[in-house]
LUMLUMDO-512550 format. One record per residue: residue number from 1; residue in one letter; x, y, z of N, C-alpha, C, O in turn. Coordinates in Angstrom, 2 decimals. Layout:
N
+-----+----+---------+---------+---------+---------+---------+---------+---------+---------+---------+---------+---------+---------+
!   i ! aa !    n.xx !    n.yy !    n.zz !   ca.xx !   ca.yy !   ca.zz !    c.xx !    c.yy !    c.zz !    o.xx !    o.yy !    o.zz !
+-----+----+---------+---------+---------+---------+---------+---------+---------+---------+---------+---------+---------+---------+
! NUM !  A !       X !       Y !       Z !       X !       Y !       Z !       X !       Y !       Z !       X !       Y !       Z !
...
+-----+----+---------+---------+---------+---------+---------+---------+---------+---------+---------+---------+---------+---------+
REM end
This chain:
100
+-----+----+---------+---------+---------+---------+---------+---------+---------+---------+---------+---------+---------+---------+
!   i ! aa !    n.xx !    n.yy !    n.zz !   ca.xx !   ca.yy !   ca.zz !    c.xx !    c.yy !    c.zz !    o.xx !    o.yy !    o.zz !
+-----+----+---------+---------+---------+---------+---------+---------+---------+---------+---------+---------+---------+---------+
!   1 !  M !    0.79 !   -1.37 !   -0.17 !   -0.02 !   -0.06 !    0.23 !    0.83 !    1.42 !   -0.03 !    1.95 !    1.54 !    0.47 !
!   2 !  A !    0.28 !    2.43 !   -0.75 !    1.32 !    3.15 !   -1.20 !    0.76 !    4.14 !    0.00 !    0.14 !    5.03 !   -0.57 !
!   3 !  A !    0.74 !    4.26 !    0.88 !    0.26 !    5.57 !    2.44 !    0.49 !    7.03 !    1.67 !   -0.44 !    7.83 !    1.55 !
!   4 !  D !    1.58 !    7.23 !    1.27 !    1.96 !    8.95 !    0.76 !    0.58 !    9.18 !   -0.36 !    0.14 !   10.31 !   -0.53 !
!   5 !  R !   -0.02 !    7.95 !   -1.09 !   -1.23 !    8.31 !   -1.89 !   -2.56 !    8.24 !   -0.91 !   -3.52 !    8.09 !   -1.66 !
!   6 !  V !   -2.83 !    8.27 !   -0.09 !   -3.88 !    7.94 !    0.77 !   -3.62 !   10.04 !    1.63 !   -2.90 !   10.33 !    2.59 !
!   7 !  A !   -4.56 !   11.07 !    0.73 !   -4.77 !   11.81 !    1.76 !   -5.49 !   12.57 !    2.89 !   -5.23 !   13.54 !    3.60 !
!   8 !  H !   -6.68 !   11.55 !    2.70 !   -7.45 !   11.44 !    4.20 !   -8.18 !   10.11 !    4.20 !   -8.43 !    9.58 !    3.12 !
!   9 !  V !   -8.54 !    9.52 !    5.37 !   -9.48 !    8.81 !    5.15 !  -10.99 !    8.35 !    6.07 !  -10.80 !    7.91 !    7.20 !
!  10 !  H !  -12.53 !    8.46 !    5.54 !  -13.46 !    8.97 !    6.22 !  -13.42 !    7.15 !    6.40 !  -13.40 !    6.10 !    5.75 !
!  11 !  L !  -13.43 !    7.58 !    7.44 !  -14.14 !    5.96 !    8.65 !  -15.96 !    6.06 !    9.27 !  -16.56 !    6.73 !   10.11 !
!  12 !  K !  -16.36 !    4.82 !    8.16 !  -17.61 !    4.51 !    8.57 !  -18.05 !    3.02 !    8.90 !  -17.45 !    2.10 !    8.33 !
!  13 !  D !  -18.83 !    2.80 !    9.59 !  -19.31 !    1.63 !   10.35 !  -20.64 !    0.68 !    9.92 !  -21.59 !    1.28 !    9.42 !
!  14 !  L !  -20.70 !   -0.12 !   10.03 !  -21.98 !   -0.57 !    9.42 !  -22.05 !   -2.29 !    9.91 !  -21.22 !   -3.09 !   10.33 !
!  15 !  T !  -23.83 !   -2.35 !    9.54 !  -24.02 !   -3.90 !    9.34 !  -24.17 !   -4.37 !    8.43 !  -24.92 !   -3.89 !    7.58 !
!  16 !  A !  -23.56 !   -5.43 !    8.27 !  -23.59 !   -6.02 !    7.19 !  -24.81 !   -6.44 !    6.58 !  -25.20 !   -6.06 !    5.48 !
!  17 !  E !  -25.47 !   -7.34 !    7.41 !  -26.55 !   -7.78 !    6.52 !  -27.55 !   -6.54 !    6.16 !  -28.47 !   -6.86 !    5.41 !
!  18 !  S !  -27.51 !   -5.23 !    6.56 !  -28.65 !   -4.43 !    6.51 !  -28.08 !   -3.89 !    4.87 !  -28.83 !   -3.61 !    3.93 !
!  19 !  A !  -26.25 !   -3.83 !    4.84 !  -25.74 !   -3.29 !    3.24 !  -25.99 !   -4.78 !    2.43 !  -25.75 !   -4.71 !    1.22 !
!  20 !  E !  -26.39 !   -5.99 !    2.90 !  -26.39 !   -7.32 !    2.09 !  -27.60 !   -6.96 !    1.58 !  -27.59 !   -6.59 !    0.41 !
!  21 !  R !  -28.68 !   -6.98 !    2.18 !  -30.30 !   -6.81 !    1.85 !  -30.13 !   -5.09 !    1.15 !  -31.30 !   -4.82 !    0.88 !
!  22 !  V !  -29.57 !   -4.29 !    0.90 !  -29.83 !   -3.47 !   -0.04 !  -28.90 !   -3.76 !   -1.20 !  -29.16 !   -3.27 !   -2.30 !
!  23 !  R !  -28.00 !   -4.40 !   -1.06 !  -26.97 !   -4.77 !   -2.54 !  -28.10 !   -5.70 !   -3.15 !  -28.00 !   -5.78 !   -4.37 !
!  24 !  R !  -29.15 !   -6.43 !   -2.60 !  -29.86 !   -7.35 !   -3.11 !  -30.70 !   -7.28 !   -3.57 !  -31.15 !   -8.28 !   -4.13 !
!  25 !  G !  -31.45 !   -5.98 !   -3.62 !  -32.20 !   -5.01 !   -4.02 !  -33.91 !   -5.26 !   -2.40 !  -34.84 !   -4.45 !   -2.31 !
!  26 !  E !  -33.77 !   -6.45 !   -1.54 !  -34.65 !   -6.10 !   -0.25 !  -35.16 !   -5.05 !    0.17 !  -36.36 !   -4.79 !    0.29 !
!  27 !  I !  -33.94 !   -4.16 !    0.50 !  -34.67 !   -2.69 !    0.91 !  -34.12 !   -1.78 !    0.40 !  -33.20 !   -2.09 !   -0.35 !
!  28 !  A !  -34.41 !   -0.48 !    0.56 !  -34.15 !    0.41 !   -0.29 !  -33.32 !    1.12 !    0.40 !  -33.62 !    1.44 !    1.55 !
!  29 !  F !  -31.48 !    1.71 !   -0.47 !  -30.57 !    2.52 !    1.10 !  -31.43 !    3.28 !    1.38 !  -31.77 !    2.64 !    2.38 !
!  30 !  R !  -32.21 !    4.26 !    1.39 !  -32.86 !    5.27 !    2.33 !  -33.31 !    4.92 !    3.85 !  -33.21 !    5.39 !    4.98 !
!  31 !  R !  -34.06 !    3.43 !    2.94 !  -35.22 !    2.71 !    4.03 !  -34.09 !    1.51 !    5.60 !  -34.49 !    0.99 !    6.65 !
!  32 !  A !  -32.52 !    1.55 !    4.84 !  -31.33 !    1.21 !    5.82 !  -31.10 !    1.93 !    7.09 !  -31.01 !    1.97 !    8.31 !
!  33 !  V !  -31.06 !    2.46 !    5.90 !  -30.63 !    3.78 !    6.61 !  -31.32 !    4.52 !    7.53 !  -30.77 !    5.12 !    8.46 !
!  34 !  I !  -32.98 !    4.52 !    7.24 !  -33.80 !    5.24 !    8.75 !  -33.56 !    3.73 !    9.62 !  -33.88 !    3.81 !   10.80 !
!  35 !  D !  -33.01 !    2.34 !    9.14 !  -33.35 !    1.70 !   10.08 !  -31.82 !    0.96 !   11.23 !  -31.49 !   -0.02 !   11.89 !
!  36 !  G !  -31.41 !    2.20 !   10.82 !  -29.45 !    2.59 !   11.70 !  -28.66 !    1.30 !   11.11 !  -27.97 !    0.67 !   11.91 !
!  37 !  M !  -28.72 !    0.77 !    9.40 !  -27.62 !   -0.18 !    9.02 !  -26.00 !    0.69 !    9.46 !  -25.08 !    0.02 !    9.92 !
!  38 !  F !  -25.85 !    2.17 !    9.23 !  -24.83 !    2.32 !    9.99 !  -24.49 !    2.84 !   11.32 !  -24.79 !    3.98 !   11.69 !
!  39 !  T !  -23.68 !    1.78 !   12.21 !  -23.15 !    2.52 !   13.47 !  -22.07 !    2.92 !   13.83 !  -20.96 !    2.89 !   13.30 !
!  40 !  P !  -22.61 !    3.48 !   15.18 !  -21.05 !    4.42 !   15.37 !  -19.88 !    3.38 !   15.09 !  -20.07 !    2.19 !   14.80 !
!  41 !  L !  -18.67 !    3.99 !   15.22 !  -17.87 !    2.73 !   14.74 !  -17.14 !    1.95 !   16.18 !  -16.73 !    2.51 !   17.20 !
!  42 !  G !  -17.13 !    0.68 !   15.90 !  -16.61 !   -0.48 !   16.73 !  -17.49 !   -1.53 !   17.15 !  -17.40 !   -2.53 !   17.86 !
!  43 !  S !  -18.64 !   -0.77 !   16.27 !  -19.91 !   -1.54 !   16.75 !  -20.89 !   -2.04 !   15.82 !  -21.96 !   -2.59 !   16.07 !
!  44 !  G !  -20.14 !   -1.64 !   14.25 !  -21.15 !   -3.07 !   13.01 !  -19.77 !   -3.90 !   12.77 !  -18.88 !   -4.32 !   13.51 !
!  45 !  D !  -20.02 !   -3.93 !   11.44 !  -19.03 !   -5.37 !   11.43 !  -17.63 !   -5.21 !   10.30 !  -16.90 !   -6.11 !    9.87 !
!  46 !  V !  -17.58 !   -3.56 !   10.00 !  -16.28 !   -3.51 !    9.42 !  -15.07 !   -3.59 !   10.44 !  -15.07 !   -2.72 !   11.32 !
!  47 !  D !  -14.12 !   -4.42 !   10.45 !  -12.79 !   -4.32 !   10.99 !  -11.89 !   -2.57 !   11.01 !  -10.73 !   -2.32 !   10.69 !
!  48 !  I !  -12.68 !   -1.91 !   11.36 !  -12.14 !   -0.26 !   11.96 !  -10.86 !   -0.52 !   11.88 !   -9.99 !   -0.34 !   11.03 !
!  49 !  A !  -10.92 !   -1.26 !   13.61 !   -9.69 !   -1.62 !   14.08 !   -8.13 !   -1.67 !   13.12 !   -7.13 !   -0.97 !   13.17 !
!  50 !  G !   -8.57 !   -3.05 !   12.12 !   -7.59 !   -3.79 !   11.49 !   -6.95 !   -2.49 !    9.70 !   -5.89 !   -2.38 !    9.09 !
!  51 !  V !   -8.44 !   -1.78 !    9.55 !   -8.37 !   -0.64 !    8.75 !   -7.13 !    0.68 !    9.16 !   -6.43 !    1.44 !    8.49 !
!  52 !  I !   -7.27 !    0.49 !   10.23 !   -6.50 !    1.21 !   11.03 !   -5.30 !    1.00 !   11.11 !   -4.38 !    1.57 !   10.52 !
!  53 !  R !   -5.28 !    0.10 !   11.91 !   -3.44 !   -0.89 !   11.97 !   -3.10 !   -0.58 !   10.51 !   -2.20 !    0.21 !   10.23 !
!  54 !  T !   -3.71 !   -1.10 !    9.75 !   -3.25 !   -1.53 !    8.27 !   -2.47 !   -0.09 !    7.82 !   -1.27 !   -0.02 !    8.09 !
!  55 !  L !   -3.01 !    0.85 !    7.25 !   -2.82 !    1.89 !    7.51 !   -1.70 !    2.75 !    8.23 !   -1.15 !    3.63 !    7.56 !
!  56 !  E !   -1.37 !    2.57 !    9.43 !   -1.00 !    3.49 !   10.39 !    0.98 !    2.58 !   10.05 !    2.09 !    3.11 !   10.10 !
!  57 !  A !    0.65 !    1.35 !    9.78 !    1.88 !    0.14 !    9.69 !    2.38 !    0.71 !    8.27 !    3.53 !    0.90 !    7.89 !
!  58 !  A !    1.33 !    0.88 !    7.71 !    2.35 !    1.48 !    6.36 !    2.75 !    2.86 !    5.90 !    3.34 !    3.11 !    4.85 !
!  59 !  G !    2.32 !    3.78 !    6.87 !    2.94 !    4.81 !    7.04 !    1.53 !    6.48 !    7.03 !    1.42 !    7.68 !    6.73 !
!  60 !  Y !    1.12 !    5.83 !    7.33 !   -0.16 !    6.86 !    6.79 !   -0.11 !    7.55 !    8.50 !    0.06 !    7.04 !    9.61 !
!  61 !  R !   -0.34 !    8.75 !    8.06 !   -0.25 !    9.87 !    8.99 !   -1.17 !   11.26 !    8.60 !   -0.91 !   12.46 !    8.73 !
!  62 !  G !   -2.06 !   10.73 !    8.20 !   -3.17 !   11.43 !    7.41 !   -4.50 !   11.72 !    8.54 !   -4.77 !   11.16 !    9.60 !
!  63 !  W !   -5.00 !   12.56 !    8.00 !   -6.72 !   12.79 !    8.42 !   -7.17 !   11.85 !    8.92 !   -6.67 !   10.95 !    8.25 !
!  64 !  Y !   -8.06 !   11.19 !    9.98 !   -9.23 !   10.44 !    9.95 !  -10.52 !   11.02 !    9.80 !  -10.78 !   11.44 !   10.92 !
!  65 !  V !  -11.47 !   11.28 !    9.06 !  -12.51 !   12.04 !    9.30 !  -13.90 !   10.83 !    9.73 !  -14.41 !   10.07 !    8.92 !
!  66 !  L !  -14.25 !   10.94 !   11.06 !  -15.32 !   10.23 !   10.70 !  -16.76 !   10.34 !   10.44 !  -17.24 !   11.36 !   10.94 !
!  67 !  E !  -17.39 !    9.77 !    9.96 !  -18.58 !    9.47 !    9.37 !  -20.12 !    9.19 !   10.33 !  -19.99 !    8.10 !   10.89 !
!  68 !  Q !  -21.00 !    9.58 !   10.54 !  -22.25 !    8.77 !   11.07 !  -23.31 !    9.09 !   11.32 !  -23.97 !    9.53 !   12.26 !
!  69 !  D !  -23.45 !    8.60 !    9.54 !  -24.62 !    8.93 !    8.91 !  -26.54 !    8.29 !    9.80 !  -26.84 !    7.16 !   10.20 !
!  70 !  R !  -27.45 !    9.68 !    9.79 !  -28.25 !    8.65 !   10.88 !  -29.91 !    9.66 !   10.14 !  -30.16 !   10.86 !   10.26 !
!  71 !  A !  -30.72 !    8.60 !    9.46 !  -31.82 !    9.81 !    8.75 !  -32.92 !    9.70 !   10.22 !  -33.33 !    8.67 !   10.77 !
!  72 !  L !  -33.20 !   11.18 !   10.60 !  -33.99 !   11.60 !   11.80 !  -35.42 !   11.76 !   11.55 !  -35.71 !   12.85 !   11.06 !
!  73 !  A !  -36.01 !   11.29 !   11.68 !  -37.57 !   11.87 !   11.47 !  -38.60 !   12.92 !   13.05 !  -39.81 !   13.10 !   13.19 !
!  74 !  A !  -37.59 !   13.31 !   13.79 !  -37.87 !   13.97 !   14.94 !  -36.49 !   14.60 !   15.35 !  -35.41 !   14.24 !   14.90 !
!  75 !  E !  -36.63 !   15.35 !   16.04 !  -35.68 !   15.37 !   16.88 !  -35.42 !   14.46 !   18.12 !  -36.28 !   14.04 !   18.89 !
!  76 !  P !  -33.73 !   14.17 !   18.20 !  -33.70 !   13.16 !   19.27 !  -33.62 !   12.99 !   20.53 !  -32.56 !   13.53 !   20.85 !
!  77 !  G !  -34.03 !   12.63 !   21.31 !  -34.37 !   12.69 !   22.59 !  -32.73 !   12.47 !   23.48 !  -32.24 !   11.35 !   23.37 !
!  78 !  P !  -32.23 !   13.13 !   24.00 !  -31.24 !   13.81 !   24.99 !  -30.51 !   11.77 !   25.34 !  -31.02 !   10.73 !   25.76 !
!  79 !  G !  -29.28 !   12.15 !   24.90 !  -28.42 !   11.32 !   25.28 !  -28.62 !   10.05 !   23.75 !  -28.20 !    8.89 !   23.75 !
!  80 !  T !  -29.20 !   10.57 !   22.87 !  -29.85 !    9.57 !   21.97 !  -29.81 !   10.50 !   20.39 !  -30.34 !   11.60 !   20.21 !
!  81 !  G !  -29.22 !    9.89 !   19.60 !  -29.44 !   10.12 !   18.15 !  -28.09 !   10.39 !   17.26 !  -27.72 !    9.22 !   17.15 !
!  82 !  P !  -27.39 !   10.94 !   16.74 !  -26.27 !   11.24 !   16.05 !  -24.77 !   11.78 !   17.04 !  -23.59 !   11.45 !   17.04 !
!  83 !  L !  -25.49 !   12.65 !   17.71 !  -24.08 !   13.20 !   18.43 !  -23.78 !   11.91 !   19.39 !  -22.71 !   11.30 !   19.53 !
!  84 !  A !  -25.10 !   11.67 !   20.02 !  -24.73 !   10.53 !   21.39 !  -23.91 !    9.00 !   20.30 !  -23.18 !    8.12 !   20.76 !
!  85 !  D !  -24.21 !    9.09 !   19.38 !  -23.25 !    7.76 !   18.58 !  -22.18 !    8.45 !   18.08 !  -21.22 !    7.70 !   18.28 !
!  86 !  A !  -21.68 !    9.73 !   17.40 !  -20.30 !   10.06 !   17.24 !  -19.63 !   10.34 !   18.73 !  -18.42 !   10.18 !   18.55 !
!  87 !  V !  -19.83 !   10.65 !   19.95 !  -19.37 !   10.88 !   21.08 !  -18.75 !    8.68 !   21.42 !  -17.80 !    8.14 !   21.99 !
!  88 !  T !  -19.66 !    8.31 !   20.85 !  -19.50 !    6.45 !   21.12 !  -17.98 !    6.46 !   20.40 !  -16.84 !    6.57 !   20.85 !
!  89 !  S !  -18.56 !    6.31 !   19.03 !  -17.05 !    6.97 !   17.75 !  -15.99 !    7.63 !   18.65 !  -15.32 !    6.69 !   19.07 !
!  90 !  V !  -15.61 !    8.50 !   19.04 !  -14.64 !    9.23 !   19.30 !  -14.50 !    8.20 !   21.09 !  -13.40 !    8.49 !   21.56 !
!  91 !  Q !  -14.93 !    7.64 !   21.63 !  -14.53 !    6.89 !   22.87 !  -13.61 !    6.00 !   22.31 !  -12.43 !    6.07 !   22.64 !
!  92 !  Y !  -14.21 !    4.73 !   21.06 !  -13.98 !    3.78 !   20.45 !  -12.45 !    3.77 !   20.24 !  -11.57 !    3.11 !   20.79 !
!  93 !  L !  -12.42 !    4.95 !   19.03 !  -11.18 !    5.98 !   18.43 !   -9.84 !    6.50 !   19.46 !   -8.68 !    6.47 !   19.06 !
!  94 !  E !  -10.19 !    6.91 !   20.61 !   -9.93 !    6.61 !   21.95 !   -9.00 !    5.94 !   22.04 !   -7.78 !    6.05 !   21.93 !
!  95 !  R !  -10.17 !    4.77 !   22.41 !   -9.28 !    3.14 !   23.52 !   -8.96 !    2.68 !   22.15 !   -8.84 !    1.50 !   22.48 !
!  96 !  L !   -8.55 !    2.65 !   19.91 !   -7.70 !    2.22 !   19.72 !   -6.77 !    2.66 !   19.74 !   -5.84 !    1.88 !   19.56 !
!  97 !  A !   -6.37 !    4.31 !   19.98 !   -5.29 !    4.83 !   19.60 !   -4.14 !    4.63 !   20.78 !   -2.93 !    4.68 !   20.58 !
!  98 !  A !   -4.76 !    4.41 !   22.02 !   -3.95 !    3.75 !   23.07 !   -3.55 !    2.53 !   23.00 !   -2.99 !    2.00 !   23.96 !
!  99 !  E !   -3.83 !    1.75 !   21.59 !   -3.63 !    0.27 !   21.77 !   -1.90 !    0.53 !   20.57 !   -0.91 !   -0.18 !   20.40 !
! 100 !  L !   -2.17 !    1.34 !   20.22 !   -1.16 !    1.17 !   18.74 !   -0.20 !    1.95 !   19.09 !    0.76 !    2.14 !   18.34 !
+-----+----+---------+---------+---------+---------+---------+---------+---------+---------+---------+---------+---------+---------+
REM end
């Protein structure tokens, strides 16, 4: 891997089952997002730790961008919604960074 060719990395986690249902055409992408296909980092099926370890081992020293997609029908309650998911993701990344 040529780490010097990677300018920045977008990190996103998801449930593989939901993604597969979208791929097979069983549900629409929007429906999957509404149903929570995208999860906080470390709680889905993507090997986020493996991706970051591979990048770091290859010499990557760029930015990591946290993406948290969530479709909202109404204002989320306290301690829920995309802000809570982002906090969970940041906490996961902090634990992972301590291991690297």
